[in-house]
N, C-alpha and C positions, 0 to 999 in steps of 0.2 A: 829940486822936490821937496816939499815940506817933511817934517819928521813923521806924521800920522801917514800910514801906508798909502793910502788911496787918495791923498790930498795933493794938489799941486799941480794937474794936469789943466793946461789954459782951456778956459771955457767950459770946464766940467766940474761938477758938483758930486760931492760922495756922501751918502746918506745910509744910516743904519736902519733896517726894517725888523721888526718880529714879524716873520712869516707863518708861524705857528705855536701853539703851545702844548707840550706833550702830555700825557696821560697824569703826570704828577704835578702839573702845574708850572712847569719850568719853561721859559721862554726860549724860543731858539731862534736865532738872528741870521740876517744875510747883509751884506753890503752891497749896494748898486751904485755904480759909478755912471752917471749920465749926462750928456750935454745939458747945460743950464738953459740953452734956449732951445726949445722944441723944433724940430725940423718940420717943413711942409709935409714931408711923405712919412709914411710909416717906419718906425725906428727898428734896426735889427737888434736883436739881444743875445748876448754869447754868455750861457751860464757855464760856469767852470767849478767842479767840486776838487776842492784841496784834497793832497795825500796824506800820509801818517799812517798806514798800515790799518787804518780802521780804528787805531789805538790812541793816536794824539794830533794834536794840530787845532786849528781854528780858521776863522774865515781870512786871517791875514797871514797863516803860515803857508810856506813855500809858494808865494805869490809867483806865478807866470808873468812878470811884467812885459814879457815880450807880447803876450797876448792883449795884456792892457793897452799898451802902446798902439797895436794894431787896430784895436777897438776905438781908440781915440781918433786915430787916423782916418777913420771910414765914418766917425759920427754914429757908432755904434754903442749900446748900452752894455757894461760889464756887470755880471751878478756873481758874487762868491757866497754862497750859504754855508753854513753850518748843519753839522748832522750828529746825533747820538753816537756816542763812542763805545767800543769794548774795552774792557769786559765788563764794566756797570751794565751795560746794554748788549744786545746781540746785534748781529747783522739785519735782523729783521727791522729793528727800529732804525738803523742807520737808511736801509734802502727806503723805507717808510718816509724818512725825513727828506731824501734826496728826491724821490717821487712827489712829495708836497710841496718842494721848493719850486719843482719845474711847474707844477699845476698852478702855484701862486704867480709865476710869472705869467703864464697863459691866461689867468682869471682876474688878477688884481693889479699887475704892474701898471698897466694902461692907465687906470683910474688914479692910481696914487701919483704918478708922473705927469697927468694930463696930457696924454698923447698917445697915438694909436701906437700898437706894436705890430710889425711886420714879420719878417724871418725869426725862428728861434734856433739858435745853433747850441749844442750842447758839447762840452770838452770836460776831461777830467784827467788828473795825473796819479799814477800810482795807484793807491787806494780809491781815488777820486775817479780815476780810470774804470775802475770796477764797478763804482756807482753810477757814473756817466753811462756805461754799457747796460747795466742791469735796469736803470729807471727807462732806457729807452723801449727794452723789452717789453715793459710793463704799461707804459701809458698809451692810450688810444691814439691820441692826435702825436704822432712823431715828430721829432725835431727835423729841421731841413738838412742838417748835415751833422756828423759826429766826428770827434776828433778825440783820440784815445792816446795819451802820452805815458810811455813805459808802464802800462796797466796791469793790475793784479786781475788780469781777465780769466785765468783757469783756474777758477777756484777749487774743482774738484780734482785737479791733477796733484802729481806727486809731490812739487814743491811744497803742498799744503796739507798733506795727507799721511807723508812718511817721514821718520826721522832723517835728518840731513846735517850738513854744516851750517855753521852759522852765516848770517848774512853779511855782506861787505868785506869779506875775508877775515873777519874776525874769529878769535880763538874759540872753541867749544865753551861753554860755561855750565856751571851747575845749577840747572834748573828748579830744582826742589824749592828752594827758599823764596824765589821769584812766584813759582806759581802759587805758593801758600800765601803769599803778599797780594796777588791778583788772581783770586779763585774764579772759575768758570761762573757764569750767572745761573742762578737757580731761580723757581717760581717765585718763592719769598724773600728774594734778595732785596734788601731794604738800604744797599749803598745808594747814595745820590747819583742820579743819573748826570752824565757829563756830554755836552754837545761843544764844548771847546776845553781844549787843554794846551796851553801855551808851553811850549819846551823851554828847558831851562838853558841858559847860555852854553852851558857844557853838554850837547846833546847826548853825547855817547855814555856820560854818566846818568843821565836821566833815567829813573827806576821803570818808566813806561816804555823806553828804548829798550831795557832789559828785558821787558815782558816780550816785545817783539822777537826779540833773539830767541828766547826760551819757546816760543811758539813753532819757531821754525826749527829749533834743534831737535825738540821732541815730537815734530810733524803732527801738531794737534790744532794748527790754526782753523779748521773747519769745525771741530768742537767747540771753540770759542764763538765763532760767527754764528752757529745755530743753538748754542746752550745745550747741545747733545753729546755728553761725556762718551767716548769710545766711537765716535761716528768715523774720525778718520781712520782708525784702524780697520773699521768695517768697510770702508771704502777701498781701502788698500787691499784686502783680501775677497771681497765680495763684488767690487766694482760700485757704479754709481746707484744701482738698484738699491744700494742700502740706504739712501736718502730717503726721508718720508715725504709724502706729498706734500706736507704744509712748509717743508724746507727747499722744495725743488725751484722755486722761482729765485732762489739765491745762487743758483748755478746755471745762468742763461746760456753759457756754450754748451752745456750738457742736456738741458731740458727745453729751453725756450724755442719757440716757432720763430726764426729769424728772418723768415719771408717778411717781404714789405720794410724792412728795416732801412734808414736813410743811408745815403753814400757815405763812407766811412773812411777815415784817414788814421793809419796807425804809426805811430812812431815810437821806435825802441831800439837803444844801442846794443848791439851784438855783445859787448862786454859788460853789460848791466850785472852789477853783483848784489843788487838787491832785490829786484825782480827778474827771472831770467827771460830773455827774449822769446823763448819757445812760448811764453803766455799769449804774445801778440801774434806770433805765427801761426798759432793753432787757431786765434780768433780770425785772422784773415782767411785761413783754409775754411772755418765753418760759414762765415759769413759769404764767400763765394760760393760754396755749394749750395748756399739758400737763395742763390740770385742777387746777391748785394752787390754794388758797384763798390770796388776796394781799392785804395791807394796805400801804399806801404813804403816807409822809409826804414830801413834798418842800417844805421850807419857804424861802421867798425868800432870807432871811439866814441862812445858817449855813455859815460855811467851815469848811473841812477841820479836825477837831480841836476844833471849837468845843466841844463837851462836856468834852473832857480839860483845856482851858484853864480851864475854869470850876473846877477844882480838887475840893478833897474837900468835894462837895455832896451833899445828899439832895434830888433834885427833887421829893419828895413833901411837903416842908415848905414853909411859906409863906415861909420867908427867901430861897426860889429862885424867887419869883414874878416876878422883873425880869430872869431870866436869858433870854439869847437860846434862841428855839426851845425854850423848856422845855417847852410844851404837847407837842410832837413827842416829848419824852423821856419825858414822863409817860404818854403814849399807848403808846409802845414797853412801858414797864412794865406797864401793864395789859393790854397783849396778852399778854406772858408769863404773867402771873397769871391771865388768864382761860384760857389754854391749860390751864395744871396744873389748873384746876377742873374744866375740860371733860373732860380726861383721868381725872380721879377720879371722874366720873360716867360714864365709859365713852363718852363722845361725839367724843374727839379724834381716836382713831386710825381712819385709814381702814377701813370695813368689809372683813372679810376676804371673799374669794371663795366661801368656803364658805358663807357666809349669802346672799350677794348673786346668786349664778349663777342662783338659781331665778327671779329676776325678769327675766333676759334672754330674749331670744326663742330657740328652740331653735338657730337658725341661728348666733347669737353664743355661745350656750354651747358649741358646737361648736368655734367660732374659739378662744375661750378654753382648751380643752381641748388642740387642737391646738399652740397656741403654747406652753402650759405644758409639754407633752412634749418639744417641740423645745428649750426653755430646759434643763430638766432634763438631757436628753441630751448637751447641747452644755457643760454647767458641768463644769468640773475638780473632782478630788476634793476640794482645799482649799476649793473654793466651797460644795461640797456640806456639807461638815463646818461651815462658818458657817451655812448654811441650816438644818442639824440644831438647832444652839444656839438659834435664833431660833424654830424650830418649836414648841418646848415652852413658850415664853413667849407666844407670839401665839395658839396654838389650845388648847382644852381637851382634855384627855385621851379625853374621850367622841368628839370630832372626829375625834382620830387613830385610835382603836379602829374608828370607823365606816368609815375608808376601808381599814382593813387588812382589816376584815371582807369587803371585795369584793376582796381580794386586790391591792391596789394599795401601792404605796409611799407612805408618809404625806407624804414630801417633795413629792409633788404637789401639796399644800395650799399650800406655799410658793409654789411656781412659779404656781400659779393665781393667787395675790395679785398677782403681777408682771404676770402677761399679762391679768389683769382691768383692773390701772390703767392698762396700755398701751392698752388698747379705751377706757375711759373718756376717755383723752386725745384719741384719734382721733376720738371723737364730738364732745367739745368743740371741736376744731380746725374740724370741718365745720361746726358751728353757728355759729362766728364768721365764716365764710367767706361 
């Protein structure tokens, strides 16, 4: 391999793109690793959000080389975007950038690489897992599969809202000086926004690493995520209802409608001392309750970042046979690969309401229709514009013309999909009770 992190894969090119400019005029970058020669068929894209507790890292940090190798072996495109970091920004900015990176892949990557895009897969590790989950709950056109690796998924949980031990078994620290050096973001904050922070060689001694420790020890992570001082204490005493409406999309396991999410693979070590495995277990529970297909791998011995520490490895080669939790990594790769294959055969995307409604009882059909109409009426014009873009990708021209022949707005098809998935999730919950 070459010294540049994403160079040196045979038959592949690595290129840096600016996928957006933030409100302060700062460019935000992503690297794209793609086959030098375009294939005859549409290319699968794997978007991976890096970790770093939302506080540090860049597009080359904590690279999951096992996913890059898996992408190269399948002629996929690998995308690794940056995003604004706390505490100079809040998680509002981090999530916005993650969403914009995903939309950029959907809208712009095909033209830039001069090839059609097929399936889009989303993955993330640690804080990147949080961004992958949150992004998927927000975007109208969902990815075809979701891979969450030791993700900080339960943002409103006790790990991030109550005082506790330091992470990675480190001793408790004096938090005051650190929090004064890195204060919470305020409205008039004039600090330069960061979308990339390369860690020093001695990661434990890096001051931003100390900030992560302080946020865990004092239990105020959500304060820094939202920019709302005292929110963590309010959540711990009053519950999630203490979270304001404007911040609720940052807590998808607590507030998002998870119905209609793509099939999801959760990988998390039981002995993880950076992010507790309970985060992924809660995500599995919540997603299943919403009717989502979930695959989980909770290996007993897989410390936080175990895959990254293995270095530049191909987990599908025999050379990696002795690697810690290698079978879990192989299963994750197979999950992504089979998801793409199923999508190619038309089996992966949830069936649309247009074809499924007739299987429901007349009463349930009426419920779906009523909910769909309410959703469409309450949507903003911007939301409807997004829906229109998805409409022509998800439904055939014949389906659209059929709706129009009855004097209906074709957008009702899009909202029927959402209403139908909500009904399915409710039925799944009732069956589990």
